[in-house]
C-alpha positions as CSV (number, residue, x, y, z in Angstrom):
1,M,0.0,0.0,0.0
2,R,1.6,3.2,-1.2
3,L,1.8,5.9,1.5
4,M,3.8,8.5,-0.3
5,D,6.4,8.8,-3.0
6,R,8.8,5.8,-2.5
7,V,7.3,4.7,0.8
8,Y,4.9,1.7,1.2
9,L,3.2,-0.2,4.0
10,V,3.7,-3.9,3.0
11,G,2.7,-5.7,6.2
12,S,0.6,-5.1,9.3
13,G,-1.6,-7.3,11.5
14,E,-3.8,-4.3,12.5
15,F,-4.5,-3.3,8.9
16,G,-5.0,-6.9,7.7
17,L,-2.0,-6.9,5.4
18,S,-0.2,-9.8,7.0
19,H,-0.2,-12.0,10.1
20,D,-2.0,-10.8,13.2
21,F,1.3,-10.8,15.1
22,D,3.0,-8.4,12.7
23,C,3.8,-4.8,13.4
24,N,3.6,-2.2,10.6
25,I,6.2,-3.2,8.1
26,Y,7.4,-0.4,5.8
27,V,9.5,-0.4,2.6
28,I,11.4,2.4,0.9
29,D,12.3,2.2,-2.7
30,E,15.7,3.9,-2.8
31,G,16.2,3.5,-6.5
32,N,18.5,0.5,-6.8
33,G,16.9,-1.6,-4.1
34,L,14.5,-1.7,-1.2
35,I,14.9,-0.8,2.4
36,M,12.6,-2.6,4.8
37,V,11.8,-1.2,8.2
38,D,11.0,-4.0,10.6
39,S,10.2,-7.5,9.6
40,G,7.1,-8.6,11.5
41,A,7.0,-11.7,13.6
42,G,7.9,-14.2,10.9
43,F,4.5,-15.8,10.1
44,G,3.5,-13.3,7.5
45,V,6.5,-13.4,5.2
46,D,4.6,-14.8,2.2
47,E,1.9,-12.2,2.6
48,V,4.5,-9.5,2.7
49,M,6.0,-10.8,-0.5
50,D,2.6,-10.8,-2.1
51,N,2.1,-7.2,-1.1
52,L,5.4,-6.2,-2.5
53,S,4.5,-7.8,-5.8
54,R,1.1,-6.1,-5.9
55,D,2.7,-2.7,-5.3
56,G,5.2,-3.4,-8.2
57,L,8.2,-3.6,-5.8
58,T,10.2,-6.2,-7.7
59,K,13.7,-4.9,-6.6
60,P,15.5,-6.9,-4.0
61,I,15.5,-6.0,-0.3
62,R,19.0,-4.8,0.3
63,W,18.7,-3.5,3.9
64,L,16.5,-4.4,6.8
65,L,16.3,-1.8,9.6
66,L,15.0,-3.2,12.9
67,T,13.7,-0.6,15.3
68,H,14.1,-3.0,18.3
69,A,14.2,-6.6,19.4
70,H,10.6,-7.5,20.2
71,A,9.2,-10.4,18.2
72,D,6.5,-8.5,16.3
73,H,9.3,-6.3,14.8
74,A,12.3,-8.6,14.6
75,G,10.9,-12.2,14.4
76,G,10.8,-12.3,10.6
77,A,14.3,-10.9,10.1
78,H,16.0,-14.3,9.8
79,A,13.6,-15.3,7.0
80,F,14.1,-12.1,5.0
81,R,17.9,-12.2,5.5
82,Q,17.9,-15.8,4.1
83,R,15.7,-14.9,1.2
84,F,17.5,-11.7,0.1
85,Q,20.9,-11.9,1.8
86,C,20.1,-8.3,2.9
87,M,22.1,-6.4,5.5
88,V,20.3,-6.5,8.8
89,I,20.7,-3.4,11.0
90,A,19.7,-2.9,14.6
91,G,20.5,-0.9,17.7
92,E,23.7,-2.0,19.4
93,P,22.1,-2.4,22.9
94,E,19.8,-5.1,21.5
95,A,21.8,-6.7,18.6
96,A,23.0,-9.6,20.7
97,V,19.5,-10.2,22.0
98,I,18.2,-10.7,18.5
99,E,21.1,-13.0,17.7
100,R,20.5,-15.2,20.7
101,G,16.7,-15.2,20.5
102,E,16.1,-16.2,24.1
103,E,12.5,-15.8,25.2
104,K,13.2,-14.2,28.5
105,E,15.6,-11.6,27.1
106,L,13.1,-10.7,24.4
107,G,10.3,-10.4,26.9
108,L,8.5,-13.0,24.8
109,D,7.6,-15.1,27.9
110,V,5.7,-12.2,29.4
111,A,4.1,-11.4,26.0
112,K,2.9,-14.9,25.7
113,R,1.4,-14.9,29.2
114,S,-0.3,-11.6,28.3
115,G,-1.9,-13.1,25.2
116,F,0.0,-11.2,22.6
117,Y,1.5,-14.4,21.0
118,S,0.3,-18.0,20.8
119,P,2.2,-20.4,23.2
120,D,3.8,-22.2,20.3
121,Y,5.4,-19.1,18.7
122,V,9.1,-19.5,18.4
123,F,11.4,-16.5,17.7
124,S,14.0,-17.2,14.9
125,P,17.4,-15.7,16.0
126,C,19.0,-13.5,13.3
127,K,22.6,-12.3,12.8
128,I,22.9,-8.5,13.0
129,D,25.3,-7.3,10.3
130,L,25.5,-3.8,11.5
131,P,24.8,-2.7,15.1
132,V,24.2,1.1,15.2
133,S,24.4,3.7,18.0
134,H,22.8,7.0,18.5
135,G,23.7,9.5,15.8
136,D,25.1,7.0,13.3
137,V,24.5,8.1,9.7
138,L,23.8,5.2,7.3
139,Q,24.3,5.6,3.6
140,L,21.8,3.1,2.1
141,G,22.2,3.5,-1.6
142,S,20.9,6.9,-2.5
143,L,19.3,7.5,0.9
144,S,21.0,8.9,4.0
145,V,19.4,7.6,7.3
146,T,20.2,8.8,10.8
147,A,19.8,6.3,13.7
148,L,18.4,7.8,16.9
149,N,18.6,5.7,20.1
150,V,15.5,6.7,22.0
151,R,15.3,4.6,25.1
152,G,12.0,4.2,26.9
153,H,10.1,1.4,25.2
154,S,13.3,-0.7,25.3
155,P,17.0,0.0,25.7
156,G,17.9,-0.4,22.1
157,S,14.9,1.3,20.4
158,I,16.1,3.1,17.3
159,C,14.1,5.7,15.4
160,Y,15.3,6.1,11.8
161,F,15.2,9.6,10.4
162,C,15.6,10.5,6.7
163,E,14.4,12.9,4.0
164,I,12.4,11.3,1.2
165,A,10.9,13.3,-1.7
166,G,11.3,16.5,0.2
167,N,9.6,15.2,3.3
168,K,11.3,14.6,6.7
169,V,10.3,11.1,7.6
170,L,10.7,9.3,11.0
171,F,10.2,5.6,11.6
172,T,9.6,5.3,15.3
173,G,8.9,1.6,16.0
174,D,7.2,1.5,19.4
175,V,8.7,4.7,20.8
176,V,6.0,7.2,19.9
177,F,2.7,7.0,18.0
178,A,0.1,9.3,16.5
179,K,-1.7,11.6,18.9
180,G,1.1,11.7,21.4
181,V,0.8,8.1,22.5
182,I,3.9,6.3,23.9
183,G,4.9,2.6,24.1
184,L,5.6,2.1,27.8
185,L,5.5,-1.6,28.9
186,N,5.1,-3.1,32.3
187,Y,8.3,-5.0,31.8
188,E,12.0,-4.8,32.7
189,G,13.8,-2.6,30.2
190,S,10.8,-0.3,29.5
191,S,11.1,2.8,31.6
192,L,9.0,6.0,32.1
193,S,12.1,7.8,33.5
194,E,14.0,7.0,30.3
195,Y,11.1,8.2,28.3
196,R,11.3,11.6,30.1
197,Q,15.1,11.7,29.4
198,Y,15.3,10.4,25.8
199,L,12.1,11.3,24.0
200,P,13.1,15.0,23.8
201,L,15.8,13.8,21.4
202,L,13.0,13.9,18.8
203,R,12.2,17.5,19.4
204,G,13.1,20.0,16.7
205,L,13.5,17.5,13.9
206,G,10.6,19.1,11.9
207,V,9.1,15.7,11.1
208,D,6.5,15.7,8.3
209,V,5.8,12.0,8.1
210,L,5.5,9.9,11.3
211,L,5.5,6.2,10.6
212,P,5.1,4.2,13.9
213,G,5.2,0.4,14.4
214,H,1.5,0.2,15.2
215,G,-1.7,2.0,14.5
216,I,-2.2,4.9,12.2
217,F,0.5,6.8,10.4
218,V,0.8,10.5,10.0
219,L,1.6,11.9,6.5
220,T,1.8,15.7,7.4
221,K,2.7,17.7,10.5
222,G,4.1,14.6,12.3
223,Q,6.2,16.7,14.6
224,R,3.0,17.9,16.4
225,H,2.4,14.3,17.6
226,I,5.9,13.9,18.9
227,D,5.8,17.3,20.7
228,L,2.5,16.4,22.3
229,A,4.0,13.3,23.8
230,C,7.0,15.3,25.0
231,A,4.7,17.9,26.6
232,R,2.7,15.2,28.4
233,L,5.9,13.7,29.9
234,E,6.6,17.1,31.5
235,R,3.3,16.9,33.5
236,L,2.2,14.8,36.4
237,Q,0.0,12.3,34.6
238,I,1.4,9.3,32.7
239,P,0.8,9.9,28.9
240,P,-1.6,7.6,27.0
241,N,-0.1,4.2,26.2
242,F,-0.4,2.1,23.0
243,I,-1.6,-1.1,24.8
């Protein structure tokens, strides 16, 4: 599903584009190949491939950017890496977690008990070819992408910031969503205090297009939604949460 020039939504459990476990999966056509942002949980790979074909995206996936280690975002990485031999990129604080694929480290045990995954779901570990840190600039073909480590949802949560077709675009994973919603979990590694400290890193970017890991996307004036979340974190109340 084309969202804007060169940017597509090719998977999502919420929008019925792929398996129910999948986050929003985005693809950027950078000219010589495709950049995928997040991989879903791994059950919807064939559906994602069908969506790519329907959108006329026949170029190979050359890079896979993972926003964080949770299974709905990183569980399909191994399958796409095997299929395309693409470079898999993730935040350095969680790269080893994705490579080990241990349920407790991933929080998958808690997520299963909470009903977000079926008991028989198994995470497929994936080699991370390039661990990134805050402020790293990635040259992915014709596209320059800045990695921003915004802790709060998880220690290694990375937002990817770039300019596409004259628009400033931010892929946020589960860090921040439309309408100033945040992704705080009742789980070790997710921290309200870190949200207060790190979410302001996203202020002043002038984001036009906000593409989160779940729910609706914002195609204009995306910075307003980020700034609303930041303003809420300065007050006494806990901001609205995505689950």
